[in-house]
LONU-255331 format. One line per field, with one value per residue: residue number from 1; residue in three letters; chain; x, y, z of N, C-alpha, C, CB in turn. Coordinates in pm, 1 decimal. Glycine has a CB too. Example, Ala and Ser with C-alpha at 12.3 -4.5 7.8 and 13.67 -1.06 7.14 Angstrom:
<pts>
resi (1,2) .
resn (ALA,SER) .
chain (A,A) .
nc1 (1319.0,1285.0) .
nc2 (-569.0,-225.0) .
nc3 (780.0,708.0) .
cac1 (1230.0,1367.0) .
cac2 (-450.0,-106.0) .
cac3 (780.0,714.0) .
cc1 (1320.0,1290.0) .
cc2 (-330.0,3.0) .
cc3 (780.0,787.0) .
cbc1 (1130.8,1408.4) .
cbc2 (-447.3,-59.8) .
cbc3 (904.6,572.5) .
</pts>
This chain:
<pts>
resi (1,2,3,4,5,6,7,8,9,10,11,12,13,14,15,16,17,18,19,20,21,22,23,24,25,26,27,28,29,30,31,32,33,34,35,36,37,38,39,40,41,42,43,44,45,46,47,48,49,50,51,52,53,54,55,56,57,58,59,60,61,62,63,64,65,66,67,68,69,70,71) .
resn (UNK,UNK,UNK,UNK,UNK,UNK,UNK,UNK,UNK,UNK,UNK,UNK,UNK,UNK,UNK,UNK,UNK,UNK,UNK,UNK,UNK,UNK,UNK,UNK,UNK,UNK,UNK,UNK,UNK,UNK,UNK,UNK,UNK,UNK,UNK,UNK,UNK,UNK,UNK,UNK,UNK,UNK,UNK,UNK,UNK,UNK,UNK,UNK,UNK,UNK,UNK,UNK,UNK,UNK,UNK,UNK,UNK,UNK,UNK,UNK,UNK,UNK,UNK,UNK,UNK,UNK,UNK,UNK,UNK,UNK,UNK) .
chain (A,A,A,A,A,A,A,A,A,A,A,A,A,A,A,A,A,A,A,A,A,A,A,A,A,A,A,A,A,A,A,A,A,A,A,A,A,A,A,A,A,A,A,A,A,A,A,A,A,A,A,A,A,A,A,A,A,A,A,A,A,A,A,A,A,A,A,A,A,A,A) .
nc1 (84.3,52.4,187.0,161.5,-16.4,-348.6,-429.6,-594.9,-882.3,-942.0,-1126.4,-1280.6,-1440.9,-1533.7,-1694.8,-1701.9,-1437.5,-1284.1,-1100.5,-1109.9,-960.5,-1022.9,-1054.4,-962.8,-1210.0,-1423.7,-1568.8,-1604.3,-1732.5,-1823.5,-1879.7,-1618.7,-1435.2,-1108.0,-860.0,-566.2,-220.3,-55.9,176.2,137.1,-103.1,-21.3,153.2,3.7,-86.5,-295.7,-449.0,-388.1,-618.8,-789.3,-925.3,-796.0,-918.2,-843.3,-969.5,-890.0,-831.4,-630.7,-299.6,-248.8,-52.1,217.2,289.0,589.0,698.7,907.3,1151.1,1082.2,1253.8,1335.3,1389.7) .
nc2 (-118.4,222.0,511.7,770.9,1080.6,1064.6,1135.9,1084.3,895.4,554.8,345.7,43.7,-136.5,-437.2,-580.3,-413.7,-393.2,-169.4,96.6,373.5,684.1,925.8,1268.4,1363.0,1353.3,1350.2,1108.9,1032.1,863.3,624.1,271.9,43.9,224.3,335.7,506.8,658.1,750.6,1025.4,942.2,664.3,671.0,801.6,615.1,395.4,93.9,-97.4,-423.1,-611.2,-554.0,-409.5,-81.6,232.2,517.5,833.8,1071.2,1288.0,1637.8,1821.0,1933.4,2275.5,2492.9,2682.0,3012.2,3174.5,3484.9,3747.4,3913.0,4237.9,4531.5,4824.9,5145.3) .
nc3 (0.0,-78.0,74.5,-0.7,-65.4,-185.8,-520.1,-725.1,-835.5,-893.2,-1099.2,-1188.1,-1453.5,-1506.6,-1687.6,-1910.8,-1962.2,-1889.5,-1743.1,-1534.5,-1454.8,-1230.6,-1123.8,-792.5,-542.9,-714.9,-719.8,-457.9,-230.6,-340.4,-383.4,-477.0,-568.2,-585.6,-413.6,-544.3,-557.5,-728.0,-867.4,-900.1,-1042.6,-1277.3,-1383.7,-1437.2,-1592.4,-1799.7,-1843.9,-2150.1,-2408.2,-2254.4,-2179.2,-2091.0,-1944.6,-1885.8,-1696.8,-1558.7,-1503.6,-1736.3,-1661.6,-1583.1,-1765.8,-1636.6,-1676.8,-1708.8,-1623.6,-1746.9,-1548.2,-1421.3,-1460.5,-1295.7,-1430.5) .
cac1 (0.0,130.0,158.7,149.2,-150.4,-428.1,-449.1,-691.1,-960.5,-933.9,-1252.1,-1279.5,-1564.3,-1486.3,-1776.8,-1663.4,-1290.5,-1245.8,-1051.3,-1115.0,-892.4,-1099.1,-993.5,-996.0,-1332.8,-1529.4,-1648.6,-1554.0,-1780.0,-1884.5,-1809.8,-1535.5,-1350.5,-981.9,-772.1,-427.3,-134.5,-28.0,278.7,75.7,-201.5,50.9,224.2,-91.2,-100.3,-409.0,-423.1,-411.7,-761.1,-863.7,-911.3,-774.0,-973.8,-794.7,-1059.7,-836.9,-805.3,-492.8,-233.0,-246.7,86.6,248.7,365.6,690.7,717.4,1041.9,1157.1,1067.2,1359.3,1306.3,1495.9) .
cac2 (0.0,345.2,607.2,906.0,1138.8,1029.9,1244.8,1040.7,776.7,449.6,270.9,-63.8,-197.1,-563.3,-617.9,-328.4,-393.5,-28.0,154.2,519.3,764.8,1049.0,1361.6,1336.0,1420.0,1331.6,990.4,1002.4,757.9,513.5,143.5,5.9,336.8,320.2,623.9,630.6,869.2,1073.6,859.2,538.4,702.4,835.0,498.8,284.5,19.9,-189.7,-546.8,-609.3,-566.1,-315.7,58.9,326.1,649.5,928.2,1186.0,1395.6,1757.8,1840.5,2037.0,2410.2,2538.5,2804.8,3105.2,3247.3,3617.0,3800.8,4011.4,4378.9,4612.0,4969.0,5222.2) .
cac3 (0.0,-91.9,181.6,-56.8,-66.5,-304.2,-615.3,-826.6,-804.7,-992.6,-1104.4,-1287.0,-1500.9,-1562.6,-1803.3,-2024.4,-1972.4,-1888.1,-1618.3,-1536.4,-1354.3,-1209.9,-1030.0,-653.0,-500.2,-813.6,-690.5,-323.9,-141.2,-412.8,-368.3,-590.0,-606.7,-515.2,-419.5,-582.7,-561.0,-862.0,-933.1,-942.1,-1147.3,-1400.1,-1437.2,-1446.2,-1717.4,-1791.0,-1919.7,-2294.2,-2439.0,-2170.7,-2214.5,-1980.8,-1972.0,-1784.9,-1697.4,-1474.6,-1583.1,-1779.2,-1583.3,-1641.3,-1774.2,-1563.0,-1759.8,-1633.6,-1681.2,-1734.8,-1440.6,-1460.8,-1399.3,-1291.3,-1498.4) .
cc1 (88.9,88.6,143.6,3.2,-221.3,-449.3,-548.1,-770.9,-955.6,-1062.9,-1241.6,-1421.8,-1522.5,-1564.3,-1736.6,-1512.8,-1236.5,-1202.1,-1055.8,-1027.9,-969.5,-1026.2,-1043.9,-1120.8,-1450.2,-1622.6,-1627.3,-1605.3,-1843.2,-1808.3,-1729.2,-1447.6,-1224.7,-899.3,-630.7,-348.9,-108.3,71.8,220.1,-29.2,-130.8,118.5,132.9,-93.3,-213.8,-378.3,-452.4,-560.3,-848.8,-837.2,-891.6,-826.2,-932.4,-879.0,-1014.3,-813.7,-657.4,-428.2,-232.5,-102.0,105.4,335.8,463.8,711.3,860.4,1042.0,1147.3,1172.7,1319.4,1422.5,1534.4) .
cc2 (124.9,444.5,750.0,950.2,1100.9,1153.6,1209.0,922.6,682.2,368.4,167.5,-100.1,-324.0,-603.4,-539.9,-328.4,-251.2,12.0,305.1,574.9,895.8,1139.0,1331.6,1415.0,1397.2,1217.1,943.2,878.0,639.3,383.8,111.8,116.9,330.9,447.2,581.2,761.3,907.4,987.2,727.2,561.4,726.5,713.9,377.5,223.9,-80.0,-314.5,-529.3,-634.5,-475.0,-174.0,140.7,462.5,740.9,1054.3,1296.6,1518.5,1768.1,1948.2,2170.1,2456.3,2670.6,2891.3,3179.9,3380.4,3663.4,3903.7,4152.5,4458.1,4759.0,5044.8,5342.2) .
cc3 (0.0,17.5,130.9,-58.6,-196.1,-390.5,-725.2,-771.5,-922.3,-984.3,-1216.6,-1327.4,-1574.6,-1687.2,-1928.5,-2051.1,-1980.9,-1748.6,-1634.4,-1425.8,-1347.0,-1112.5,-888.8,-615.8,-592.7,-775.9,-546.7,-254.1,-212.5,-387.2,-494.2,-643.1,-521.2,-526.0,-455.7,-583.7,-706.9,-936.9,-982.0,-1050.7,-1280.3,-1464.0,-1455.9,-1586.1,-1698.1,-1872.3,-2068.4,-2319.7,-2354.9,-2220.6,-2087.4,-2024.1,-1857.6,-1793.5,-1602.9,-1561.3,-1618.8,-1693.2,-1657.8,-1646.7,-1700.3,-1652.3,-1671.6,-1700.8,-1658.6,-1621.4,-1496.6,-1386.8,-1406.0,-1355.7,-1416.7) .
cbc1 (-96.0,109.7,268.1,208.1,-144.1,-564.5,-317.1,-618.8,-1106.1,-807.4,-1374.9,-1206.5,-1648.0,-1495.8,-1925.1,-1709.7,-1244.7,-1362.2,-905.6,-1259.5,-738.7,-1240.8,-1024.8,-877.4,-1308.9,-1469.2,-1614.3,-1582.9,-1878.4,-1889.0,-1910.7,-1620.6,-1425.3,-903.8,-772.4,-420.1,0.1,22.4,395.5,12.1,-285.9,154.4,339.1,-231.2,34.4,-540.0,-507.4,-323.4,-804.8,-824.0,-1034.9,-622.1,-1130.3,-642.6,-1199.0,-704.7,-850.2,-486.1,-89.6,-335.2,129.1,320.5,272.1,824.3,617.7,1090.3,1286.5,922.6,1496.2,1283.0,1451.4) .
cbc2 (-0.3,407.6,601.9,911.3,1292.9,968.6,1283.7,1001.7,813.1,359.4,366.8,-187.5,-98.5,-673.2,-594.4,-186.2,-474.6,61.5,103.9,569.7,787.8,1018.2,1508.3,1372.1,1565.7,1306.1,878.2,1113.4,814.9,543.8,29.3,-43.7,474.4,200.9,699.9,561.0,843.6,1213.4,831.8,467.8,826.6,940.9,462.0,331.5,-52.4,-122.6,-661.8,-715.9,-707.7,-330.3,109.0,333.6,644.6,960.8,1141.9,1352.1,1883.3,1878.7,1994.7,2510.8,2553.6,2774.1,3204.4,3167.7,3717.4,3864.6,3995.1,4434.1,4588.4,5017.8,5266.8) .
cbc3 (122.7,-233.5,285.2,-199.5,-50.7,-263.2,-676.9,-960.1,-770.0,-970.7,-1127.0,-1231.9,-1594.0,-1458.6,-1772.9,-1999.7,-2095.6,-1935.7,-1583.5,-1521.7,-1389.3,-1158.4,-1069.9,-558.9,-487.8,-950.4,-788.4,-240.1,-45.8,-562.9,-339.0,-698.8,-589.4,-570.2,-284.8,-722.2,-485.1,-855.5,-836.7,-822.1,-1108.1,-1371.2,-1345.4,-1407.8,-1758.0,-1841.1,-1863.9,-2367.3,-2420.2,-2020.2,-2293.9,-1940.9,-1987.9,-1805.1,-1660.4,-1403.6,-1507.2,-1929.2,-1549.9,-1558.3,-1920.7,-1426.4,-1834.9,-1624.7,-1621.2,-1870.0,-1359.8,-1429.8,-1470.0,-1143.7,-1638.1) .
</pts>
């Protein structure tokens, strides 16, 4: 078991052979929902013939601004 903070929820549908990764808080108290840390979510691989659907929001790029120098 991983001791890192959960950053996503993992949900399986065996009949559909589908695995979903949802953002944390989206499916909090449902049965069959597994909290996973970001590292495990990012490295998740599903069995051959299964589909992985990552529904987590894409990271927002941080724009770095150039320093402003007073003249």
